[in-house]
C-alpha positions in Angstrom: 37.7 -45.0 -69.3 39.6 -48.0 -70.6 42.8 -46.6 -69.0 41.1 -46.2 -65.7 39.7 -49.8 -65.8 43.2 -51.1 -66.6 44.5 -49.4 -63.6 41.7 -49.7 -61.0 40.8 -53.3 -61.5 44.4 -54.7 -60.8 44.8 -52.1 -58.1 41.6 -53.2 -56.4 42.7 -56.8 -56.6 46.1 -56.1 -55.0 44.6 -53.7 -52.4 41.5 -55.5 -51.3 42.2 -59.2 -52.1 46.0 -59.6 -51.9 46.2 -57.0 -49.1 49.1 -55.2 -50.7 48.7 -51.5 -50.3 49.9 -49.6 -53.3 50.2 -46.0 -54.3 47.0 -44.3 -55.3 46.4 -40.8 -53.9 49.0 -38.0 -54.0 48.6 -34.7 -52.3 50.4 -31.4 -53.0 50.4 -28.8 -50.2 51.2 -25.9 -52.5 51.5 -23.2 -49.9 51.2 -22.5 -46.2 49.8 -19.0 -47.0 46.1 -18.7 -45.9 43.5 -16.0 -45.7 42.1 -17.4 -42.4 43.6 -18.1 -39.0 41.6 -21.1 -37.9 41.7 -22.4 -34.3 43.5 -25.7 -34.2 45.5 -25.1 -37.4 49.3 -24.4 -37.2 50.3 -25.2 -40.8 49.0 -21.8 -42.1 51.1 -18.7 -42.5 54.2 -20.3 -41.0 56.6 -18.2 -43.1 57.8 -21.3 -45.0 58.2 -20.6 -48.8 55.6 -21.9 -51.3 56.4 -24.8 -53.5 57.8 -23.5 -56.8 56.3 -24.5 -60.2 59.4 -26.7 -60.8 59.0 -28.4 -57.5 55.3 -29.1 -58.1 55.9 -30.5 -61.6 58.8 -32.7 -60.4 56.7 -34.0 -57.5 53.8 -34.9 -59.9 56.1 -36.6 -62.4 57.7 -38.6 -59.6 54.3 -39.6 -58.2 53.1 -40.7 -61.7 56.2 -42.8 -62.2 55.6 -44.6 -58.8 52.0 -45.5 -59.6 49.9 -42.7 -58.1 46.9 -41.8 -60.3 44.7 -39.4 -58.2 45.8 -36.0 -56.9 44.5 -33.5 -54.4 45.7 -29.9 -53.9 45.7 -28.3 -50.5 47.5 -25.8 -48.3 47.3 -23.4 -46.4 44.8 -22.1 -49.0 45.7 -23.5 -52.4 43.8 -21.0 -54.4 46.2 -18.3 -53.2 49.3 -20.1 -54.6 51.3 -18.2 -57.2 54.6 -18.7 -59.0 55.0 -15.8 -61.3 51.9 -15.8 -63.5 51.1 -19.4 -62.7 48.1 -20.2 -60.4 46.5 -23.3 -58.9 44.5 -23.7 -62.1 47.8 -24.2 -64.0 48.6 -27.1 -61.6 45.2 -28.6 -62.3 45.9 -28.4 -66.0 49.3 -30.0 -65.5 47.8 -32.8 -63.4 45.5 -33.6 -66.3 48.3 -33.3 -68.9 50.4 -35.9 -67.1 47.5 -38.3 -67.2 46.2 -38.5 -63.6 42.6 -39.7 -63.5 41.2 -37.3 -60.9 42.2 -34.0 -59.2 40.5 -32.7 -56.1 40.9 -29.3 -54.4 40.6 -28.6 -50.6 39.8 -25.0 -49.9 38.2 -22.7 -47.4 36.1 -21.2 -50.2 36.9 -17.6 -49.2 38.6 -16.8 -52.5 35.9 -18.6 -54.6 35.7 -22.1 -56.0 36.1 -21.4 -59.7 38.3 -24.3 -60.9 38.1 -27.2 -63.4 39.1 -29.7 -60.7 36.9 -32.8 -60.5 35.7 -32.2 -56.9 36.0 -29.2 -54.7 36.0 -29.9 -50.9 35.0 -26.7 -49.0 35.6 -26.4 -45.2 32.4 -25.3 -43.3 32.2 -26.2 -39.7 28.6 -25.3 -38.8 26.2 -22.5 -39.3 27.1 -18.9 -38.4 28.1 -18.7 -34.7 29.4 -22.3 -34.6 31.4 -21.7 -37.8 32.9 -18.6 -36.3 34.3 -20.6 -33.3 36.8 -22.4 -35.6 37.2 -20.2 -38.7 36.1 -16.8 -37.7 33.6 -14.7 -39.6 33.1 -15.6 -43.2 30.2 -18.1 -43.4 28.2 -16.0 -45.8 31.2 -15.5 -48.1 31.7 -19.3 -48.3 28.0 -20.0 -48.8 27.9 -17.4 -51.6 30.9 -18.9 -53.3 29.3 -22.4 -53.3 25.9 -21.2 -54.5 27.3 -18.9 -57.2 30.4 -20.8 -58.1 28.5 -23.2 -60.5 30.9 -26.1 -59.9 29.0 -29.4 -60.5 30.7 -31.4 -57.8 31.3 -29.6 -54.4 31.4 -31.4 -51.1 31.8 -30.0 -47.5 34.4 -30.9 -44.9 33.1 -30.4 -41.4 35.7 -30.7 -38.6 34.1 -31.7 -35.3 35.7 -30.4 -32.1 34.5 -29.4 -28.7 33.0 -26.2 -30.0 31.5 -27.4 -33.3 30.1 -30.7 -32.2 26.7 -29.2 -31.2 26.3 -27.7 -34.7 26.3 -30.9 -36.7 22.6 -31.7 -36.9 21.5 -28.0 -37.5 24.1 -27.8 -40.3 23.0 -31.0 -42.0 19.3 -29.9 -41.8 20.3 -26.5 -43.3 22.1 -28.2 -46.2 19.1 -30.3 -46.9 16.4 -27.7 -46.4 18.1 -24.9 -48.3 19.1 -27.2 -51.2 22.7 -26.2 -50.7 24.3 -27.4 -53.9 26.8 -30.0 -52.5 27.3 -33.7 -52.8 27.1 -33.9 -49.0 29.1 -33.4 -45.8 32.2 -35.4 -44.8 32.9 -35.2 -41.1 36.4 -35.3 -39.6 37.4 -35.0 -36.0 39.9 -32.4 -34.8 43.3 -34.2 -34.8 45.8 -32.8 -32.2 48.8 -32.5 -34.4 50.5 -30.4 -31.7 49.4 -32.2 -28.7 45.9 -32.4 -27.1 44.3 -29.1 -26.7 41.0 -27.6 -25.6 39.3 -28.5 -28.9 40.2 -32.2 -28.7 37.6 -34.9 -28.1 38.9 -38.2 -26.9 37.5 -41.6 -28.0 34.9 -41.6 -25.2 33.7 -38.2 -26.2 33.7 -38.9 -29.9 31.6 -42.0 -29.4 28.2 -40.3 -28.9 28.9 -37.9 -31.7 29.6 -40.8 -34.0 26.4 -42.5 -32.8 24.5 -39.4 -33.8 26.1 -39.3 -37.2 25.1 -42.9 -37.8 21.5 -41.9 -36.8 21.7 -39.0 -39.3 22.8 -41.5 -42.0 19.8 -43.7 -41.3 17.5 -40.6 -41.3 18.7 -39.7 -44.8 20.6 -36.5 -43.9 23.4 -35.6 -46.3 26.3 -37.4 -44.5 29.1 -38.6 -46.9 30.8 -40.7 -44.3 29.8 -44.4 -44.7 28.4 -46.4 -41.8 31.4 -48.7 -42.0 33.8 -45.7 -41.9 32.1 -44.2 -38.9 32.1 -47.4 -37.0 35.8 -47.9 -37.7 36.4 -44.3 -36.5 34.6 -45.1 -33.3 36.4 -48.4 -32.6 39.8 -47.1 -33.5 40.5 -50.5 -35.1 41.9 -49.4 -38.5 45.4 -49.4 -39.8 47.3 -46.1 -39.8 49.6 -44.7 -42.4 48.7 -47.0 -45.3 51.0 -46.2 -48.2 48.0 -45.6 -50.4 48.4 -41.9 -49.9 51.3 -39.5 -49.8 51.5 -35.8 -49.5 54.3 -33.4 -50.5 55.1 -29.9 -49.4 58.1 -27.6 -49.8 60.1 -29.7 -47.3 59.5 -33.2 -48.9 57.0 -36.1 -48.6 55.1 -37.7 -45.9 53.0 -40.9 -45.8 49.3 -40.2 -45.3 49.5 -36.7 -43.7 52.1 -34.2 -42.7 51.9 -35.0 -39.0 55.2 -36.9 -39.0 57.0 -33.8 -40.1 55.1 -31.6 -37.6 54.5 -33.2 -34.3 55.5 -36.8 -34.2 53.1 -39.7 -34.1 49.5 -38.6 -33.6 48.0 -41.5 -35.3 46.3 -42.9 -32.2 44.2 -39.7 -32.0 43.6 -39.4 -35.8 40.3 -38.0 -36.8 40.9 -37.9 -40.5 37.8 -39.8 -41.6 39.0 -40.2 -45.2 41.4 -42.8 -44.0 38.7 -44.9 -42.5 36.7 -44.7 -45.7 39.8 -46.1 -47.6 40.4 -48.9 -45.0 36.8 -49.9 -45.0 36.7 -50.0 -48.8 39.7 -52.2 -48.6 37.7 -54.5 -46.3 35.0 -54.5 -49.1 32.4 -53.0 -46.8 29.4 -52.2 -49.1 28.6 -48.9 -47.5 32.2 -47.6 -47.9 32.3 -48.7 -51.5 29.0 -47.1 -52.3 29.9 -44.0 -50.4 33.1 -43.4 -52.2 31.4 -43.7 -55.6 29.4 -40.6 -54.6 32.5 -38.3 -54.6 35.3 -40.2 -56.3 
């Protein structure tokens, strides 16, 4: 705890008061291999090689030396990553050995969620029927993995697109009414990394959905997005590509997300709500600070 305070207090001073963004969060996209073929995703099953164990360790050591202290693992589907006998859990162990403060995992949940990571973020975009429009069949498998996995800190990522938007409120009520064992639901919007497509909602179309999310927050439904973060997402007035977060894959590093390596500048249409949570925490918005304490 003392080491965390020694890091986070000066970091918060530089980040929020002096307005000097500094490294904090480092992502490792271990593999592009995935057991799903989700609509809107083109970073899965591309044929690119996985990161090797040596590449992962080198990336983590470099990140630590540059001041990053929190790590997340993603893909593709990170639970499928292998290098010889090593699995994702060996990466989690290495993250802790190197001294990082937190490690989060982003998964579709299809292969289970048994991990010692601090928080597991599971992708679920609606109830059966709506879920299927983005991820295909598999809702019951993911639900079972969460209910039976026994992990103490699981949260849901729900991506809102033209097909999943109508499923937001029913899903939130289902989470609440069935006592689904999660911290809550973080809502992102489909980001058109490869150009605008039939799933994309523009700013005018996102606005009423965000208004509904704010109403759900007021009603006490399990929304993890803060009021400040949602308002920033609606206005579009938040800085892009803050060097607080980097992500590495087999081809190298990117600031914030891998879009720069995939499709050029898509920041204007970004729906990655975690970014607005960070920027609003930087602005010392109480709802963002309180919200992040729930899952960080």
